[in-house]
Phi, psi and omega in degrees: 000313178299322175296316180293323177294318174305309178300319173302317183294325183288315174298322173297318177301313180298322178299315183297317178307309179301324181285314185293306192292320180302332183273355184265153174304139194299321178297319180297322185285326181289322180300312186296320176295321177295323179290324171302317179299315188291323179299321179292327177298317183293318181299318180057052179288186181296322181294317178296318180296321181292327178301312179303309184298318179304306184294324173303324172295325182292307181271352172082173189281357177284338186286126176302153177298333175295317175292316177309307181313312186295318183298311182295324172295321181290322173299314185289327180290327178294316178296329173293317180305316179303306187296316176303306179302328178303317183282341187239346187305325177307319187267353176281146184299108183304328178295334175298313180300314182294321180298318180300314177301314180305321176294324193239340193298145171235147176084010180300334178299334185281330172296315180297326185287319178305311180294317181305323184289338172090010183249011179088186174209144170255125177247124183242129192230146162277165175289079188222147181058224176234096181294334174287328173290330181291328178293320177299316169312309189295315179308310179305315188281323191239341192099178188298151183234171176252134171225177180239136181237140175285138172292121179262157174246139359283164185304333174298326173295309178299318176306316183295314180292329175299309174305316181296323180276336176286335176294340186263358177102013185263146169260124186257124169247134184290146176293319177229158176072016178276179181286336181224154176302141179304316188301324182291325180289316184301310171313306180298321177289326177297319176291346168268017177061043179249175186259137175242130175239139187224127162288127198222021178254007177220127183276128175262356190258346186069008179235022186285175182288136174269131184227162175270120183226111180061037172081017184219146173302126166220172178241133180235156187291147172276347190312307181302315179287326175299309183297321179296313177303317186289330186244340182083003176291126176307144175252123178240140177271133180236130176252098170280133180202167175264107176296168188295339182279000184095352181273221177222150169191181177204157178243135184242130191267159177292165192294144178279126174288137168252152184284160167288163171120212186287150181300326177292325180291314182310313183293307182303313182293318181300315181291328169299314179295326176292320179296328181288327173292320181296327181299310178297316180296310180298320177301322182289330183219069184289341179292338183262010181263117183264065181246088185262008177254161178285139190224327184266149189306317178310333180268347187272149173286147183301155182233154179288157175298128184280150169293158175302139180273122173310315186304329180249019177294162181296000000 
């Protein structure tokens, strides 16, 4: 009973957020979300403490605690901006978003070249900046693309996020519970010479590929490298962030090379090379990396030894 009541309250809260924030003057909503971020910094809850641990790994031990305080505060303000835009992006003039990307974006030619080759393209992103705004630019640049969404509880929240992203032109495939396994759908889209986008810096399965990330073991999902290895679609790393002029942008890498040989080796090496791209990107704009969750192996609870994955078999 308590669980159902809590889920209804969460669903009602998100619905109210979407309805209320869109009706507020822009300046008022920005001030309110900034104040909420500053209050969260002061409260220093578990998520904020984890954010600080994550960012400390990014910037290293030399940064003073005073500067770390400022970085954590900036990161929470960036995260609050992402949530404000989640509630309002549907109603923002899309041309304003597109113009900001066109002013700043680098690497669009790598997407164009991949699609011209005819094998589709896999874009992999960390949780940085506003990846939904990046999707608005991508829909404008290449047409609709396909991505995967984690099922959220309550179902009404998941449905609302799916409807929101579909309204922006994204095709959403559920991570679990769909009519077909997500890998099958994504492979099909790539063979249709379409674009697949995946957030790829946090493993949700607990069976991800172990990589070196800022000098420590972390786990990242094998999906982007696996799809590239299975289909021949180029794998590109994308870094979304908020430029200094207050707009939106992202940088797109050249194709990440996968080694010859076994599928397992292609996925393992490809995921490490993707992690290396993410490390350089996150280090360049650490305040825009929205990682309040545990990512490194040292922070995770031990997991049982996994069975061999058929997808990564020789």
